[in-house]
C-alpha positions in Angstrom: 85.5 124.6 89.9 86.4 121.6 92.0 86.1 122.1 96.0 89.6 121.4 97.4 89.4 119.5 100.7 92.0 118.6 103.4 92.9 115.1 103.8 93.1 115.7 107.5 89.5 116.8 107.8 87.1 115.1 110.2 83.9 114.0 108.9 80.7 114.3 110.9 77.9 113.2 108.6 75.7 115.4 106.9 73.4 118.2 107.8 70.7 119.4 105.0 72.7 117.9 102.4 76.0 119.5 103.8 78.7 117.7 105.0 80.1 118.6 108.6 84.1 118.8 109.0 85.9 120.0 111.3 89.9 120.9 111.5 92.3 122.9 113.6 92.8 125.6 111.2 91.0 128.5 113.0 94.0 130.3 113.5 93.9 133.1 116.7 91.1 130.9 118.7 91.6 129.8 122.2 89.5 127.2 124.3 90.4 128.9 127.6 89.2 132.5 126.8 87.1 132.4 130.3 90.6 132.5 131.7 90.8 136.1 131.5 88.9 135.9 134.8 92.4 134.3 136.0 94.4 137.5 134.9 91.8 140.0 136.9 92.3 137.7 139.9 95.7 137.8 139.7 95.7 141.4 139.2 93.9 141.7 142.6 96.1 139.6 144.6 98.9 140.5 143.0 99.9 137.0 143.3 102.6 136.2 140.5 104.6 139.1 141.0 104.6 138.4 144.7 105.3 134.8 143.8 108.2 135.6 141.5 109.4 137.8 144.1 110.2 134.3 146.3 112.2 133.5 143.2 116.1 134.5 142.4 117.2 135.0 138.8 120.9 134.5 138.4 120.7 133.9 134.4 122.4 136.3 132.3 119.3 139.1 131.0 121.0 139.5 127.7 119.9 136.0 126.7 116.7 135.8 128.8 113.6 135.5 126.8 111.2 134.7 129.8 111.1 136.3 132.8 110.7 134.3 135.9 107.1 136.0 136.3 106.1 134.7 132.9 107.4 131.1 134.0 105.3 131.4 137.1 102.5 132.8 136.0 102.2 130.4 132.8 102.4 127.6 134.8 99.6 128.7 137.5 97.4 129.6 134.7 98.1 126.4 133.1 97.3 124.2 136.1 94.1 126.4 136.9 92.9 126.0 133.5 93.5 122.0 133.8 96.8 121.7 132.0 99.3 119.8 134.4 101.4 118.4 132.2 104.5 120.5 131.1 104.3 118.9 127.7 101.0 120.7 127.3 103.0 124.1 127.1 104.8 123.2 123.9 101.5 123.8 122.1 100.3 126.1 124.8 102.9 128.6 124.2 101.2 129.4 120.6 97.7 130.3 122.8 97.0 133.9 122.3 95.0 133.6 125.9 98.7 132.7 127.4 100.0 135.8 125.6 97.6 137.9 126.9 97.8 136.5 130.4 101.8 136.8 130.1 101.3 140.4 129.0 103.5 139.8 125.8 102.0 139.1 122.7 105.3 138.8 120.9 108.8 137.3 122.1 111.8 139.3 121.1 113.5 136.5 119.3 112.0 135.2 116.1 112.4 131.6 116.9 110.5 132.1 120.3 106.8 132.0 121.2 105.3 134.7 123.6 105.5 132.4 126.6 107.6 129.2 127.0 107.8 125.8 126.2 108.3 122.5 128.4 112.0 122.8 128.7 112.2 126.3 129.9 109.5 125.6 132.2 111.3 122.3 133.6 114.3 124.3 134.7 111.9 126.5 136.5 111.0 123.4 138.6 114.1 121.9 139.1 115.2 125.1 140.6 117.2 124.9 144.0 117.5 127.1 147.2 120.8 128.2 146.1 121.4 129.2 142.5 124.3 126.5 140.9 126.2 126.7 137.4 123.6 124.8 136.0 120.5 125.9 138.0 120.5 129.4 137.5 116.8 130.2 139.0 116.6 129.6 142.7 113.9 129.8 145.2 113.1 130.8 149.2 110.8 127.9 150.5 110.1 130.3 153.5 108.9 133.0 151.2 106.8 131.0 149.6 105.2 129.5 152.8 104.8 132.6 154.2 103.0 134.3 151.1 100.1 131.8 151.6 99.3 133.0 155.0 99.8 136.6 153.7 97.2 136.1 151.0 94.9 134.9 153.5 95.1 138.0 155.6 95.1 140.2 152.8 91.8 138.6 151.7 90.2 139.1 154.9 91.0 142.6 155.2 89.6 143.4 151.5 86.3 141.3 152.3 85.9 143.0 155.9 84.0 146.0 155.5 85.3 147.9 158.8 88.7 146.1 158.5 88.4 144.5 161.9 90.3 141.1 162.6 88.0 138.2 163.2 87.5 137.5 166.9 88.3 133.6 166.3 89.9 131.5 163.4 89.7 127.7 163.1 92.6 126.2 161.5 92.2 122.7 160.0 95.0 120.2 159.9 95.1 117.0 157.8 97.6 114.6 156.1 96.6 112.9 152.8 97.9 110.0 150.6 100.0 111.5 147.2 100.3 108.2 145.6 103.7 107.7 143.6 104.2 105.4 140.7 107.9 105.9 140.1 110.9 105.9 141.9 111.0 109.2 143.3 113.0 110.5 146.1 111.3 110.0 149.9 109.1 107.3 148.1 107.7 104.7 151.1 105.1 102.2 151.5 102.5 103.4 153.5 100.6 100.2 155.2 97.2 102.5 155.9 97.0 103.6 152.1 98.3 100.5 150.9 100.7 102.3 148.3 104.0 103.8 147.9 103.0 107.5 148.2 103.7 110.8 149.7 101.9 112.0 152.9 101.3 115.7 152.5 100.2 118.3 155.4 97.6 120.7 154.6 96.5 123.9 157.2 93.0 125.4 156.0 91.2 128.3 157.3 87.8 127.4 155.7 88.5 127.5 152.1 91.8 129.6 152.6 94.6 127.2 152.0 97.6 128.4 154.6 100.2 125.7 153.7 100.8 122.5 151.7 103.9 120.7 153.1 105.2 117.6 151.2 106.4 114.6 153.3 107.4 111.4 153.1 105.4 108.8 154.2 107.5 106.8 156.5 106.8 109.4 159.3 103.5 110.1 161.7 100.7 111.9 160.4 101.4 114.5 162.7 105.3 114.8 162.2 105.8 118.6 161.4 102.5 119.8 162.6 104.0 121.9 165.6 106.4 123.8 163.6 103.7 124.5 161.0 101.3 125.5 163.2 104.0 127.8 165.1 104.9 129.6 161.8 101.4 130.4 160.8 100.0 131.4 164.3 102.9 133.6 164.9 102.4 135.3 161.4 98.9 135.7 162.1 99.4 137.0 165.5 101.5 139.6 164.4 98.6 141.0 162.2 95.8 140.0 164.5 97.1 140.0 168.2 93.9 139.4 169.7 92.4 136.7 167.5 91.5 133.7 169.0 93.1 130.4 167.1 91.1 127.1 167.6 93.1 123.7 166.0 90.8 121.2 164.5 91.9 117.8 163.5 91.6 114.0 163.2 93.0 111.5 166.1 96.4 111.6 164.0 96.9 114.9 165.4 96.1 114.1 169.2 99.6 114.3 170.1 101.6 115.2 173.9 103.7 117.9 171.7 101.1 119.2 169.7 98.6 119.8 172.6 101.5 120.9 175.0 102.3 123.5 172.5 99.0 124.7 172.1 98.6 125.0 175.7 101.9 126.8 176.3 100.6 129.3 173.6 97.5 130.4 174.1 95.9 128.2 171.2 92.9 126.0 171.7 92.3 122.6 170.0 89.9 120.1 169.3 91.1 116.7 168.2 89.4 113.3 167.4 90.9 110.9 169.8 91.1 106.9 168.9 89.1 104.7 171.0 90.5 102.2 173.4 88.9 100.0 176.1 89.3 102.4 178.7 87.7 105.1 176.7 84.7 102.9 175.9 84.2 101.7 179.5 83.8 105.4 180.7 80.9 105.7 178.3 79.3 102.0 178.8 76.1 103.3 180.6 75.3 106.1 177.6 75.7 103.2 175.2 73.5 101.2 177.0 70.9 104.1 176.9 71.7 104.3 173.0 70.9 100.8 172.7 67.7 100.7 174.5 66.5 103.7 172.8 67.0 102.7 169.3 65.2 99.4 170.1 62.5 101.1 171.0 62.4 103.7 168.1 64.1 101.7 165.4 66.1 104.8 164.7 69.8 105.6 165.2 70.3 106.9 168.8 73.1 108.9 170.4 74.2 110.2 174.0 77.3 112.4 175.3 79.5 112.1 177.9 81.6 115.1 179.3 84.8 113.6 181.5 88.2 113.9 182.5 90.9 111.3 181.0 94.8 110.9 180.7 96.7 108.1 179.0 98.4 105.7 181.4 101.8 107.2 180.1 101.8 109.4 176.9 99.9 112.3 178.4 101.5 115.0 180.8 98.2 116.0 182.4 94.2 115.0 182.3 92.2 116.5 179.4 88.5 117.3 178.8 87.3 114.4 176.6 83.8 114.0 175.0 82.5 110.4 174.4 79.9 110.4 171.8 78.0 106.8 172.8 76.2 105.8 169.2 73.9 103.0 168.5 73.1 102.6 164.7 72.7 99.8 162.3 72.5 97.4 165.2 75.8 97.8 166.6 77.7 100.4 169.1 79.6 103.3 167.5 81.6 104.9 170.0 83.6 108.2 169.3 85.6 110.7 171.3 87.4 114.0 170.8 89.7 116.0 173.6 89.7 119.5 173.7 90.8 122.6 175.5 87.8 124.4 175.4 86.2 124.5 178.6 82.4 123.2 179.6 81.3 126.9 180.4 81.9 127.7 176.7 80.2 125.0 175.1 78.6 121.7 175.8 79.6 118.2 174.4 76.8 117.9 171.7 77.2 121.2 170.3 81.2 120.7 170.3 81.0 117.5 168.8 78.4 117.9 166.1 78.8 121.6 165.3 82.5 122.3 165.8 84.3 119.2 165.3 82.3 117.4 162.6 82.6 120.5 160.4 86.0 119.6 159.8 85.0 117.3 157.3 84.5 120.1 155.0 88.4 120.1 154.9 88.4 117.1 153.1 86.7 118.6 149.9 89.3 121.3 150.1 92.1 118.6 149.6 89.8 116.8 146.5 89.8 120.1 144.9 93.7 120.6 145.4 94.2 117.1 144.2 91.4 116.3 142.2 90.9 119.5 140.1 94.0 121.2 140.4 96.3 118.1 140.4 98.5 118.9 143.7 99.0 115.2 143.5 101.1 115.2 140.1 104.4 114.6 141.9 106.0 112.7 139.4 109.6 114.5 139.4 112.8 112.8 140.9 113.4 115.3 143.8 111.3 116.1 147.0 112.3 119.7 146.4 111.0 119.9 142.8 107.7 118.2 143.9 107.1 120.3 146.7 107.4 122.9 144.2 104.8 121.5 141.9 102.9 121.2 145.1 103.0 124.9 145.8 102.1 126.1 142.1 99.3 123.8 142.3 98.4 125.4 145.6 98.5 128.8 144.1 96.3 127.9 141.4 93.6 126.9 144.0 94.3 130.2 145.8 93.5 132.0 142.2 90.5 130.1 141.5 89.1 130.4 145.3 89.5 134.4 144.7 87.5 134.1 141.5 84.8 132.3 143.5 85.2 134.6 146.5 85.0 137.9 144.9 83.8 137.2 141.5 81.0 134.7 142.3 79.5 135.7 145.5 76.1 135.1 145.6 75.7 133.7 142.1 74.9 129.6 141.2 78.6 129.2 141.4 79.3 131.1 145.0 79.7 127.2 146.5 80.9 125.6 143.1 84.4 123.4 143.2 87.1 124.7 141.3 86.5 121.8 138.7 83.1 123.3 138.0 84.2 127.0 137.8 86.8 125.6 135.4 84.3 123.7 133.3 81.4 126.3 133.2 83.5 129.6 133.4 87.1 129.0 132.2 86.7 126.7 129.3 85.1 129.2 126.6 85.9 129.2 123.1 87.1 132.5 121.7 87.8 134.1 118.9 91.0 136.4 119.4 91.2 139.6 117.2 94.2 141.9 117.7 94.5 145.2 116.3 96.3 148.7 116.9 93.7 149.9 119.4 92.7 146.6 121.4 92.8 142.9 121.9 89.2 141.2 121.6 88.0 138.0 122.6 85.0 137.3 120.8 82.9 134.5 123.1 80.1 132.4 122.3 76.9 134.2 122.2 74.6 131.3 123.3 77.2 130.7 126.5 74.3 129.4 129.2 76.5 131.4 132.1 77.3 134.7 130.1 75.8 136.2 132.8 77.8 135.1 135.8 81.0 135.6 133.9 80.2 139.4 133.1 79.4 139.7 136.6 82.6 137.9 137.9 84.7 140.1 135.4 83.2 143.4 136.6 83.5 142.5 140.2 87.3 141.4 139.6 88.1 144.6 137.9 87.9 143.7 134.1 86.2 145.7 131.4 82.8 143.5 131.0 
């Protein structure tokens, strides 16, 4: 009897006389079986349910196949698994892993899949603050923004054995570019980044994301920072009234309005300060000393000077400034920071090297959001829907951070990026067997990270 071969089968040579062929006909298989960890993390945080509570659904329930919670979960899980494009979901809606994460194996209607396709998800992303005749799903931006901070507070309560508020927290602020390649609303050319872009504002506390605000790029980098910080600090102090708050940011945030707000609201700050001739003159002696030391040792040298300083007209008072007089690679490299912290609390070197320079780690968090989780995929026409996309990507970041923080502590992935966690632990092939008693995902026996995966599943409350 002649063997039947598919015309679409791909051939990959021969092994021990047998042809190696491949075809997409395996049936109930998934390439994202590790995503079960995301479902466990979601149940731990109650993220999807709480996020869906920030939306209002005015659709007629008689004709609704996919709830708002299903749509939001599908979008957040999809981004976490590497599917940033809505078009991907026209095939992913048939993926058994997506159905399991949605808690829905079959649709009520015969012509529907368990989860939604691109058109239904697109209607979610086009939702407005107030429902209209043609936009039945609406969302509450203030509630979504507050959820980031509330998840952070709950995460600390879960991690702390005594449930005691921290003595001090550091909030990192930064603005970055989000390049645009179309004619989106709010599109402007930015001279520094040399492209058309948005200028989103991020606020982190360590690895916890507290705010992701989409802004046009024709504004100052610190625009809106006072409002965002005031909202976040008020929410934190409502739960932790005695916790000290320190703001940390680069020179783009060393603005009078933000520093005055901090001083009036018992919030400390340490900001970079753009150098000018007057500042450089203040550390002229220290630069000469650093140059002499570098010449004698052949290595970079630095000195620090602590002094009081005020601008000629933009500052309302004199403030503590620390100047770093560095000589490296044959030239001067002066740097400055301004702070509300007193000399009695911390010396100049420690404040600059250990406190201020640590803010550079925040840039790695932004890279995770934009590089690994597609927070810069802002290609819809309006600022409103692009902001919603940014929030959904940000919640995907929060979800993977929970997997890392809770499930992967003290493992080789404890400090891994979101992209590495996805590649090593979420992108696992699985054979799905559905019976009357259970749904089993059969994972590869030779998976090199099986032990870490099992540990994460156990810590997150899964069955493994």
